[in-house]
C-alpha positions as CSV (number, residue, x, y, z in Angstrom):
1,M,-1.0,-7.6,21.1
2,S,-1.6,-8.9,24.6
3,K,-4.5,-11.3,25.0
4,K,-6.4,-9.0,27.4
5,I,-9.9,-7.7,27.3
6,A,-11.4,-5.1,29.8
7,T,-15.0,-5.2,30.8
8,I,-17.0,-2.4,32.3
9,V,-19.1,-3.7,35.3
10,D,-21.2,-2.3,38.1
11,D,-21.3,-3.2,41.8
12,S,-23.2,-6.4,41.0
13,K,-20.4,-7.5,38.5
14,K,-22.8,-7.1,35.6
15,L,-21.9,-5.4,32.4
16,S,-22.6,-1.7,32.5
17,S,-22.0,1.6,30.8
18,F,-19.0,3.5,32.0
19,E,-21.1,6.3,33.5
20,I,-22.8,3.9,36.1
21,G,-20.0,1.3,36.2
22,T,-17.7,1.0,39.2
23,S,-14.9,-1.2,37.8
24,L,-12.9,-2.1,34.8
25,N,-12.2,-5.8,35.0
26,I,-9.3,-7.1,32.9
27,Y,-9.5,-10.6,31.6
28,Y,-6.4,-12.5,30.4
29,K,-6.0,-15.7,28.5
30,D,-2.7,-17.6,28.2
31,T,-3.9,-21.2,27.9
32,G,-7.3,-22.6,28.7
33,S,-10.1,-20.2,29.6
34,W,-10.2,-16.5,30.2
35,Q,-9.3,-15.5,33.8
36,L,-10.0,-12.3,35.7
37,K,-6.5,-10.8,36.2
38,E,-7.2,-7.4,37.7
39,E,-10.1,-5.1,38.9
40,I,-9.6,-1.4,38.5
41,G,-12.2,0.3,40.6
42,Y,-13.4,3.8,39.9
43,S,-16.2,6.3,40.7
44,L,-17.2,8.8,38.1
45,D,-18.5,12.1,39.6
46,I,-20.7,13.6,37.0
47,S,-20.9,16.9,39.1
48,L,-17.3,17.7,38.1
49,A,-16.5,20.1,35.2
50,L,-16.3,18.4,31.8
51,S,-12.6,18.9,31.6
52,E,-12.2,17.2,35.0
53,I,-14.4,14.3,34.0
54,R,-12.4,13.9,30.8
55,D,-9.1,13.9,32.7
56,Y,-10.4,11.4,35.2
57,I,-11.6,9.0,32.5
58,R,-8.2,9.2,30.8
59,T,-6.5,8.4,34.1
60,I,-8.6,5.3,34.7
61,I,-8.1,4.1,31.1
62,L,-4.3,4.5,31.4
63,K,-4.4,1.9,34.1
64,L,-5.4,-0.7,31.5
65,E,-1.8,-0.4,30.1
66,D,-1.4,-2.8,27.2
67,C,-5.0,-3.9,27.2
68,K,-6.7,-2.3,24.1
69,I,-10.1,-3.9,23.9
70,V,-13.0,-2.8,26.1
71,I,-16.5,-4.3,26.4
72,G,-19.5,-2.6,28.0
73,K,-23.3,-3.0,28.0
74,T,-23.3,0.4,26.3
75,V,-20.3,2.6,25.4
76,S,-21.2,6.1,24.2
77,G,-20.7,9.8,24.6
78,L,-17.6,11.1,26.2
79,P,-16.3,7.7,27.4
80,Y,-16.6,6.3,23.9
81,N,-14.8,9.2,22.4
82,I,-11.9,8.9,24.9
83,F,-11.6,5.1,24.5
84,D,-11.7,5.6,20.7
85,R,-9.0,8.3,20.6
86,M,-6.8,6.2,22.9
87,G,-6.8,3.4,20.3
88,F,-9.3,1.0,21.9
89,A,-11.5,-1.5,20.0
90,I,-14.9,-1.0,21.6
91,F,-17.7,-3.5,21.8
92,E,-21.2,-3.4,23.2
93,V,-22.6,-6.8,24.3
94,A,-25.3,-8.1,26.7
95,Y,-23.2,-10.7,28.4
96,I,-19.7,-12.2,28.3
97,S,-18.6,-15.8,27.9
98,D,-15.3,-17.6,27.0
99,S,-16.5,-18.1,23.4
100,L,-17.6,-14.5,23.0
101,L,-14.3,-13.2,24.4
102,D,-12.4,-15.5,21.9
103,E,-14.6,-14.2,19.1
104,I,-14.0,-10.6,20.0
105,F,-10.3,-11.0,20.4
106,S,-10.0,-12.9,17.1
107,E,-11.9,-10.2,15.3
108,V,-9.7,-7.4,16.6
109,Q,-6.5,-9.4,15.8
110,E,-7.7,-10.1,12.2
111,Y,-8.4,-6.4,11.7
112,K,-5.0,-5.4,13.0
113,N,-3.3,-8.0,10.8
114,K,-5.1,-6.6,7.7
115,K,-4.4,-3.0,8.7
116,N,-0.7,-3.7,9.3
117,A,-0.2,-5.9,6.2
118,P,2.1,-4.4,3.6
119,P,0.1,-2.8,0.7
120,V,-0.3,-4.8,-2.4
121,N,1.0,-3.1,-5.4
122,L,-1.8,-3.1,-8.0
123,S,-0.7,-2.7,-11.6
124,T,-2.4,0.0,-13.5
125,S,-1.7,-1.8,-16.8
126,P,-1.6,-5.4,-18.0
127,I,1.2,-7.5,-16.7
128,Q,2.9,-10.5,-18.3
129,T,1.9,-13.9,-17.0
130,E,4.3,-16.9,-16.6
131,I,3.8,-17.5,-20.3
132,A,5.8,-15.0,-22.5
133,G,3.5,-12.9,-24.7
134,I,0.4,-13.5,-22.6
135,Y,-0.8,-10.6,-20.4
136,F,-3.5,-10.2,-17.8
137,L,-5.3,-7.3,-16.1
138,N,-8.1,-7.4,-13.5
139,L,-9.9,-4.3,-14.7
140,I,-12.7,-4.8,-12.1
141,E,-10.2,-4.6,-9.2
142,L,-8.3,-1.8,-10.7
143,Q,-11.3,0.4,-11.2
144,E,-12.6,-0.3,-7.7
145,K,-9.3,0.9,-6.2
146,H,-8.7,3.6,-8.8
147,P,-12.0,4.9,-10.1
148,D,-10.2,7.7,-12.1
149,I,-8.6,5.1,-14.4
150,S,-10.8,4.3,-17.3
151,S,-10.5,1.2,-19.4
152,K,-9.1,3.2,-22.2
153,K,-6.4,4.8,-20.0
154,A,-5.4,1.4,-18.7
155,L,-5.4,-0.4,-22.0
156,K,-5.1,1.8,-25.1
157,E,-1.4,2.7,-24.9
158,F,-0.5,-0.9,-23.9
159,I,-2.3,-2.3,-26.9
160,E,-0.7,0.3,-29.2
161,T,2.9,-0.1,-28.0
162,T,3.3,-3.6,-26.5
163,P,3.7,-6.8,-28.6
164,F,1.5,-9.6,-27.2
165,Y,0.0,-12.8,-28.3
166,K,-3.0,-12.7,-26.0
167,L,-4.4,-10.2,-23.5
168,E,-6.9,-11.5,-20.9
169,L,-9.1,-9.2,-18.9
170,L,-11.6,-9.5,-16.1
171,C,-14.3,-6.8,-16.7
172,S,-17.8,-5.9,-15.5
173,H,-18.7,-5.2,-19.1
174,V,-17.0,-5.1,-22.5
175,P,-15.5,-1.6,-22.9
176,P,-17.6,0.0,-25.7
177,W,-14.6,1.4,-27.5
178,F,-13.3,-2.1,-28.2
179,D,-15.5,-2.6,-31.2
180,N,-14.1,0.3,-33.2
181,F,-10.5,0.3,-31.9
182,L,-9.5,-3.3,-31.9
183,P,-10.2,-4.0,-35.6
184,L,-8.0,-1.0,-36.5
185,K,-5.2,-2.9,-34.7
186,K,-6.1,-6.2,-36.4
187,L,-7.3,-7.6,-33.1
188,N,-10.4,-9.5,-32.1
189,Y,-11.8,-10.6,-28.7
190,S,-13.9,-13.3,-27.2
191,L,-16.2,-13.0,-24.3
192,D,-17.0,-15.5,-21.5
193,Q,-19.4,-14.7,-18.7
194,I,-18.1,-15.9,-15.3
195,E,-21.0,-14.6,-13.2
196,I,-23.3,-11.7,-13.1
197,N,-21.4,-8.5,-14.1
198,K,-18.1,-10.4,-14.4
199,Y,-16.7,-11.4,-17.7
200,R,-13.4,-12.8,-19.1
201,V,-12.4,-10.9,-22.2
202,T,-9.6,-12.3,-24.3
203,I,-8.0,-10.1,-27.0
204,Y,-6.1,-11.8,-29.7
205,K,-4.9,-11.3,-33.3
206,E,-7.7,-11.6,-36.0
207,D,-5.9,-14.6,-37.7
208,C,-5.7,-16.6,-34.4
209,S,-8.4,-18.1,-32.2
210,S,-8.6,-17.1,-28.6
211,D,-7.4,-20.6,-27.6
212,E,-4.1,-20.3,-29.6
213,V,-0.8,-19.0,-28.5
214,L,1.3,-18.0,-31.5
């Protein structure tokens, strides 16, 4: 992503809306401070038909080339819609400064990095830790991303079919079915509150303490 930001300014070089602005000023930063690289003048004729206004705005925006951030005093209506559809990050500010441009660029870059990051595969059942026989599942995170997966769906089959010494869970509460189901499997659990609505639940065999690994 090129380190460029376009500002919408009027004849007085003050930030403006696109409708009353007269220039898109492109600022560029390599090293040091932001420098004005190019001024793209324009004159929006609001007496034109809507389709002509739309085409004109697109023509002006295309001149920004690889610059994909735009700043105006206000950006709304048709100009906003066109900038948005053409993939711009849009900001409304009262003034510009080097520090503000740095902040805006960093925010956009951080968003793009997160958006383009490869998806993290989230296990829908407990996974074995580095210690054989000890499993872990973050049930809070799982249910945030997959609300359709109940605690019973994520855990019951695992408990019934997978030999384990210890199963550690992060939960917002203790699943109510534990109290009836776990004793049938000769399992017990301990509970530690980490913070409000966040608990560590450790499931283990009845003849072992939660601190033991058989």
